[in-house]
C-alpha positions as CSV (number, residue, x, y, z in Angstrom):
1,M,82.0,-83.7,-23.4
2,D,80.6,-87.0,-22.9
3,N,79.6,-89.1,-25.0
4,N,76.3,-88.5,-25.2
5,K,76.5,-84.5,-25.8
6,K,78.5,-85.6,-28.6
7,D,75.9,-87.8,-29.9
8,S,73.2,-85.3,-29.7
9,L,75.4,-82.2,-31.2
10,H,75.7,-84.3,-34.3
11,K,72.1,-85.8,-35.2
12,T,72.0,-81.8,-34.5
13,N,73.8,-80.9,-36.7
14,H,72.8,-82.7,-39.2
15,I,69.0,-81.7,-39.1
16,S,70.1,-78.5,-39.6
17,V,72.2,-78.7,-42.4
18,H,69.4,-81.1,-44.0
19,K,66.9,-78.8,-42.9
20,N,69.5,-76.4,-44.7
21,V,69.5,-78.8,-47.7
22,D,65.7,-78.1,-48.1
23,A,65.4,-75.0,-47.7
24,Q,67.5,-74.4,-50.1
25,A,66.4,-76.9,-52.6
26,Q,62.8,-74.9,-53.2
27,L,64.0,-71.8,-53.4
28,L,66.1,-72.4,-56.0
29,K,62.5,-74.2,-57.1
30,E,60.8,-71.7,-56.2
31,L,63.6,-68.8,-57.7
32,K,63.1,-70.9,-61.3
33,E,59.6,-70.4,-61.3
34,Y,59.4,-67.3,-60.7
35,V,62.9,-67.2,-63.3
36,S,60.6,-67.5,-66.2
37,K,58.6,-64.8,-66.3
38,Y,61.5,-63.4,-67.4
39,S,63.1,-64.3,-71.4
40,D,65.7,-62.0,-70.8
41,Y,67.8,-64.8,-68.2
42,E,68.8,-68.1,-67.4
43,T,67.8,-70.5,-65.3
44,P,69.1,-69.8,-61.5
45,F,71.5,-72.2,-60.4
46,I,73.9,-73.3,-57.1
47,K,77.4,-72.7,-56.7
48,S,79.3,-75.3,-55.4
49,D,79.7,-72.4,-52.6
50,G,76.4,-72.2,-52.5
51,D,75.4,-69.2,-54.4
52,I,72.8,-68.9,-56.4
53,I,73.2,-67.0,-59.7
54,I,70.7,-65.7,-62.1
55,A,72.4,-65.1,-65.1
56,L,71.2,-62.8,-68.1
57,K,70.6,-64.1,-71.5
58,K,74.4,-63.5,-73.5
59,S,72.3,-62.4,-76.4
60,V,71.1,-60.3,-74.4
61,K,74.7,-59.0,-72.3
62,K,75.8,-58.2,-75.9
63,K,72.8,-56.4,-77.9
64,R,73.8,-54.1,-73.8
65,Q,77.0,-53.9,-75.3
66,T,76.0,-52.6,-78.4
67,T,74.4,-49.6,-77.4
68,Q,76.3,-49.0,-75.2
69,S,79.5,-48.9,-76.9
70,L,77.1,-46.8,-79.9
71,A,76.3,-44.3,-77.0
72,E,80.2,-44.4,-76.6
73,A,80.6,-43.6,-80.0
74,V,78.0,-41.1,-80.7
75,K,79.6,-38.9,-77.4
76,F,82.5,-38.9,-78.6
77,M,82.2,-37.7,-81.9
78,M,79.2,-35.2,-80.3
79,N,82.6,-33.4,-78.9
80,E,85.1,-33.5,-80.6
81,S,81.8,-31.0,-82.8
82,Q,82.1,-29.4,-80.0
83,A,86.0,-29.0,-79.7
84,V,86.1,-27.7,-82.9
85,R,83.0,-26.1,-83.4
86,G,84.6,-23.8,-80.4
87,K,88.3,-24.0,-82.9
88,K,86.3,-21.1,-85.3
Protein backbone atom coordinates (compact mmCIF):
# COMPACT_ATOMS: atom_id res chain seq x y z
CA MET A 1 0.00 0.00 0.00
CA ASP A 2 1.51 3.36 -0.93
CA ASN A 3 1.82 6.23 1.56
CA ASN A 4 -1.11 8.18 0.09
CA LYS A 5 -3.47 5.27 0.70
CA LYS A 6 -2.13 4.77 4.24
CA ASP A 7 -2.59 8.47 5.04
CA SER A 8 -6.06 8.45 3.53
CA LEU A 9 -7.06 5.36 5.51
CA HIS A 10 -5.64 6.84 8.73
CA LYS A 11 -7.58 10.08 8.19
CA THR A 12 -10.76 8.14 7.44
CA ASN A 13 -10.37 6.04 10.60
CA HIS A 14 -9.66 9.15 12.66
CA ILE A 15 -12.79 10.87 11.32
CA SER A 16 -14.84 7.72 11.92
CA VAL A 17 -13.62 7.46 15.52
CA HIS A 18 -14.34 11.16 16.08
CA LYS A 19 -17.90 10.77 14.73
CA ASN A 20 -18.39 7.71 16.94
CA VAL A 21 -17.25 9.62 20.03
CA ASP A 22 -19.58 12.50 19.14
CA ALA A 23 -22.49 10.11 18.63
CA GLN A 24 -21.76 8.37 21.93
CA ALA A 25 -21.59 11.69 23.78
CA GLN A 26 -24.89 12.78 22.21
CA LEU A 27 -26.53 9.47 23.09
CA LEU A 28 -25.34 9.72 26.70
CA LYS A 29 -26.61 13.29 26.94
CA GLU A 30 -30.05 12.27 25.64
CA LEU A 31 -30.17 9.23 27.93
CA LYS A 32 -29.35 11.40 30.95
CA GLU A 33 -32.20 13.76 30.06
CA TYR A 34 -34.61 10.87 29.58
CA VAL A 35 -33.59 8.88 32.69
CA SER A 36 -33.81 12.00 34.87
CA LYS A 37 -37.61 11.67 34.54
CA TYR A 38 -37.47 8.35 36.44
CA SER A 39 -36.45 8.73 40.07
CA ASP A 40 -35.69 5.02 40.59
CA TYR A 41 -32.62 5.14 38.33
CA GLU A 42 -29.10 6.49 38.71
CA THR A 43 -27.53 8.81 36.14
CA PRO A 44 -26.32 6.80 33.13
CA PHE A 45 -22.58 6.46 32.55
CA ILE A 46 -20.22 4.83 30.08
CA LYS A 47 -17.88 2.06 31.23
CA SER A 48 -14.33 1.87 29.88
CA ASP A 49 -15.40 -0.91 27.48
CA GLY A 50 -18.08 1.33 25.94
CA ASP A 51 -21.13 -0.19 27.64
CA ILE A 52 -23.71 2.29 28.84
CA ILE A 53 -24.99 1.55 32.34
CA ILE A 54 -28.35 2.70 33.73
CA ALA A 55 -28.41 1.34 37.26
CA LEU A 56 -31.36 1.00 39.56
CA LYS A 57 -30.88 3.02 42.76
CA LYS A 58 -29.60 0.97 45.71
CA SER A 59 -32.61 1.85 47.87
CA VAL A 60 -34.98 0.50 45.21
CA LYS A 61 -32.91 -2.68 44.83
CA LYS A 62 -32.96 -3.20 48.59
CA LYS A 63 -36.73 -2.68 48.75
CA ARG A 64 -37.25 -5.18 45.92
CA GLN A 65 -34.99 -7.69 47.66
CA THR A 66 -36.89 -7.27 50.93
CA THR A 67 -40.21 -7.71 49.15
CA GLN A 68 -38.93 -10.84 47.38
CA SER A 69 -37.63 -12.31 50.63
CA LEU A 70 -40.97 -11.67 52.34
CA ALA A 71 -42.86 -13.29 49.45
CA GLU A 72 -40.60 -16.35 49.62
CA ALA A 73 -41.11 -16.63 53.40
CA VAL A 74 -44.90 -16.45 53.05
CA LYS A 75 -44.83 -19.03 50.25
CA PHE A 76 -42.70 -21.34 52.40
CA MET A 77 -45.06 -20.98 55.39
CA MET A 78 -48.10 -21.66 53.20
CA ASN A 79 -46.49 -24.77 51.73
CA GLU A 80 -45.58 -26.02 55.21
CA SER A 81 -49.10 -25.33 56.42
CA GLN A 82 -50.56 -27.34 53.52
CA ALA A 83 -48.20 -30.23 54.29
CA VAL A 84 -49.32 -30.26 57.94
CA ARG A 85 -53.01 -30.15 56.95
CA GLY A 86 -52.45 -32.97 54.48
CA LYS A 87 -51.07 -35.23 57.23
CA LYS A 88 -54.20 -34.90 59.40
